[in-house]
C-alpha positions in Angstrom: 151.7 121.7 210.1 155.4 122.3 209.4 157.7 119.3 210.0 159.2 119.6 213.4 163.0 119.3 213.6 164.3 116.3 215.5 165.3 116.9 219.1 169.0 116.9 219.9 170.3 116.9 223.4 170.8 120.3 224.8 174.1 120.7 226.6 173.7 123.1 229.4 176.8 124.7 230.8 175.2 128.1 230.2 171.5 127.2 230.3 171.8 125.4 233.6 174.1 127.9 235.3 171.7 127.9 238.2 172.4 124.3 239.0 176.0 124.1 238.0 178.4 123.2 240.8 181.7 125.1 241.3 184.5 123.2 239.7 187.3 124.6 241.9 187.8 126.6 245.1 186.2 130.0 244.6 189.5 131.9 245.1 190.9 134.4 242.6 194.3 134.0 241.1 195.4 137.0 243.1 194.4 135.4 246.4 196.2 132.2 245.4 199.4 134.1 244.5 199.4 136.0 247.8 199.1 132.7 249.6 202.2 131.5 247.8 200.4 128.7 246.0 201.2 128.4 242.3 198.3 129.1 240.0 197.5 126.4 237.5 194.6 127.1 235.2 192.8 124.5 233.1 189.7 124.4 230.9 187.2 121.9 229.5 184.0 121.9 227.5 181.1 120.7 229.6 178.7 120.8 226.6 180.9 118.6 224.6 181.3 116.0 227.4 177.6 115.9 228.0 176.8 115.6 224.3 178.9 112.5 223.9 178.0 110.8 227.2 175.9 107.6 226.9 173.1 109.3 228.8 172.7 111.9 226.2 171.0 109.4 223.8 168.7 108.2 226.5 167.7 111.8 227.4 167.2 112.7 223.7 164.9 109.7 223.2 162.8 110.5 226.2 162.5 114.1 225.1 161.5 113.0 221.6 158.8 110.7 223.0 157.3 113.5 225.1 157.5 115.9 222.1 155.7 113.4 219.8 152.8 113.0 222.3 152.3 116.8 222.4 152.5 117.1 218.7 149.9 114.4 218.2 147.5 116.1 220.6 148.1 119.5 219.0 147.6 118.1 215.5 144.3 116.4 216.6 143.0 119.7 218.1 144.0 121.6 215.0 142.1 119.2 212.8 139.1 119.6 215.0 139.4 123.4 214.7 139.7 123.2 210.9 136.6 121.0 210.7 134.5 123.2 212.9 135.6 126.3 211.1 134.8 124.8 207.7 131.3 123.8 209.0 130.9 127.4 210.3 131.8 128.9 207.0 129.3 126.7 205.1 126.4 127.5 207.3 127.1 131.1 208.6 125.0 132.6 205.9 121.8 131.0 207.1 122.6 130.8 210.8 120.5 132.8 213.3 122.6 135.5 214.9 122.6 133.8 218.3 123.9 130.5 216.9 126.4 132.3 214.8 127.9 134.1 217.8 127.9 130.8 219.8 129.8 129.0 217.0 132.3 131.9 216.8 133.0 131.7 220.5 133.4 128.0 220.3 136.1 128.5 217.6 137.9 131.1 219.7 137.8 128.9 222.7 139.3 126.0 220.8 142.0 128.2 219.3 142.9 129.5 222.8 143.1 125.9 224.0 145.6 125.0 221.3 147.7 128.0 222.1 147.6 127.2 225.8 148.6 123.6 225.1 151.6 124.8 223.0 152.8 127.0 225.9 152.4 124.2 228.4 154.2 121.8 226.1 157.2 124.1 225.8 157.4 124.6 229.5 157.0 120.9 230.3 159.8 120.0 227.8 162.1 122.6 229.3 161.5 121.3 232.8 161.8 117.6 231.8 165.0 118.4 230.0 166.4 120.1 233.2 165.3 117.2 235.4 167.0 114.7 233.0 170.2 116.6 232.5 170.9 117.8 236.0 172.2 114.4 237.3 174.5 114.1 234.4 175.8 117.6 234.9 176.4 116.8 238.6 178.6 113.8 237.5 180.6 115.9 235.1 181.2 118.6 237.6 182.2 116.1 240.2 184.7 114.5 237.8 186.1 118.0 236.9 186.6 118.7 240.6 188.4 115.4 241.1 190.6 115.8 238.0 191.5 119.3 239.1 192.5 118.3 242.6 194.5 115.2 241.4 196.4 117.2 238.8 196.9 120.4 240.8 194.7 122.8 239.0 193.6 125.7 241.0 191.1 127.0 238.5 189.1 125.3 235.7 187.1 127.2 233.2 184.3 126.1 230.9 185.5 127.0 227.4 181.9 127.5 226.3 181.5 130.6 228.5 184.3 133.1 229.0 187.4 131.4 227.8 188.9 133.3 224.8 192.3 131.7 224.6 194.2 128.9 226.3 197.0 126.6 225.3 196.1 123.1 224.3 198.0 121.5 227.2 195.6 123.3 229.6 192.7 121.3 228.2 191.6 118.7 230.8 188.7 117.3 228.7 190.4 114.0 228.0 191.2 113.6 231.7 187.5 114.2 232.6 186.3 111.8 230.0 188.6 109.1 231.3 187.4 109.8 234.8 183.8 109.4 233.7 184.6 106.3 231.6 183.4 108.0 228.4 185.0 107.1 225.1 185.6 110.0 222.8 184.1 109.7 219.3 186.4 109.2 216.4 187.5 112.2 214.4 184.7 113.6 212.3 181.9 112.3 214.6 182.0 115.1 217.1 184.1 118.2 217.8 184.9 119.7 221.2 183.7 123.1 220.1 180.5 121.7 218.6 177.4 123.5 220.0 174.5 121.0 220.4 171.1 121.9 219.0 168.5 122.9 221.4 165.3 120.8 221.4 162.4 122.1 219.4 159.2 122.4 221.4 155.9 121.6 219.8 154.5 124.4 217.7 150.8 125.1 217.7 149.4 125.2 214.1 148.0 128.5 212.9 144.3 128.8 213.4 142.2 129.1 210.3 141.5 132.7 209.3 138.0 133.9 209.5 136.4 134.5 206.1 134.7 137.7 205.2 131.0 138.2 205.9 128.7 139.7 208.5 130.2 140.4 211.9 
């Protein structure tokens, strides 16, 4: 089995768009201008904030533990498959046809079981990740809302999505971090444009290939 890469916390401004809360009033700049209210646009990086939050390490650890459990079970099932396949190979030449077919079906069933476990593991990890990350995202979006209102921003964009250019003074990330009580890492430890690595779900080992012989 290939070595599985370590899980890193997934930051989900894009992946969790369905649960993301609006950070400002949903009015266009044109509407604001017509109303006579000056438009003040800011931006921040939700992924970056989430990745350096204290909760990210806790979430990462929980995801790693769940992943290890799945990997252990998949590895055990794969060893069982390999052992049964080896036994089948050694005895297939003298097996009655009915027993041979029964053994082959047993191998196929076990292989399907491993594949099913892999798929369920991937889905479970995704759901667990969403459940763990959502409360932290809610806190971040709430802080962004509060910072925007206090500082007079009419619109705040997430720089990980559609922002192509903005002046540095429009970046409210530091204000949001202060609101959340999160200390920014020292230079070199993290970058605001750093894209966190998505967690790797357990991979089902390849099933042994059937050797040549009678069908």
